[in-house]
N, C-alpha and C positions, 0 to 999 in steps of 0.2 A: 503493499499500500504506499502510496507517495505522500509527500507532505504538501498540503496545500499552503502556497505562498501567502495568499490573501483569501478571505471569505467574505461573502456579501449577504446581508440580510434580504428578507422578502421585500421590504420596502425599497432597498436600493436596486434589487433586480426588476422590480415594477417600474422604477423611474428610468432605468437604463432602456428597458423595452419601450417606454413611451417616448424617450429621446430618439431612438432609432426609428420608430414608426413615424414620427413627426419630421424626420429629417431627409426624406427622400429615399428613393431606391437604391442609392449607393451606399447609405449608412449600414455598418455592419456591427457596431458597438461602440465602447469608449476605451480610451487608452489613459492609465493613470501613471504618473510620473511625479517627479520631485524637481524643484529648481531652487537655486539659491535666491534668497530674497526676503523682504519683510524684517520686522523687527527682531525676530528670534533666530533668523538665519536661513530658514528654508520654507518653502511652500508646495503644497500638493497641486499638481496640474492635472486638468481633465480636458481631454480633446476627443472630437468625434472621429472615429476610425472609417475611413471608405476604403483604404487599402491596407490591410494587416501587414505588419512588419514581421518577416519569418524569425527574428531574433527575440521578439516579444514573448513573454510567457502569457498564457491564457487560462482565465477561469471563466466558469458558466455556471448559472443557476437558473433553472426554469426557462431556458431560452435566452437569457440575458448575457451577453458576452463582455468581458472586460479584459483588455490586454495590458500588461504590465511591462514598463520600459526597463531593459536591462540593467541600466545604471541605478534604477531605484529599488530593485529587488532586495538588496542587503537591508535596506531601511524599512521595507515593506512586510518583511517575514512576520507572519503571525497576526497582521492587521486585519480588522473587520471593516468593510465599508458599509455605510448605512445612508439612509435619506431620511431627513426630518423636515417637517413642515410645522413651523410654530407661528405664533401671532407676529413675531418680529422678523424671522427669516425662514427661508426654505433653501436647502442644499444637501449635498453630499457631506457626511461627517466621517472621520476616521477613528477607530479605537486601536491605537498602535502602541504595542509594549516597547517599542523603540524610542518613543518620545520622551524626552527628558524634561522639556518645559514648552510653554506657549506664551505668545505675546499676549497683552491685555485685550486686544481686540479679536482675537482668535483666528486671525488670518495667517499667521505663520507660527512655525513650530521649530523646535531644536530637535534633531534626530541623531541617534547613534546607530551603528551598524549593528545588525543582530550578532549575537555571540552563538556561531554555529556550533561549538562544542556543547554548550548548554542546551541548544535545541535537540541535538542529537542525544544527548543524556536524557531529556524529557521524554523524547519519542521512544526510546528504549524502555524507559520505566513504565510508560503507559502500555506497550506492548506486552510487557511481562506481567501486567496487574490482572 
């Protein structure tokens, strides 16, 4: 059994499918990445995918497809993408175990690369339980 780099909630999957359905026949899903920027140092990026990149990792839930940029994978390991709609905002949110802090406005985060040895140890422990 493989390790999922990132998981997606029902709400996120529904929103991804809605974006694709409303973006024309060439839309295939979204791509998640990270870039330097903001007060805390990094920001998540979300782009529409019309032409998948063969190097991207791919996750899928209920027909919703999300590609992950290779440069972002170490920072996204173990992350759950969700979609929330509140009185003040609507958008994708990330529950990321690699996040060490966030700016006050919530637009940028500080991320550390995932500890691969620790992930392997946790996976081995869960297999033997």
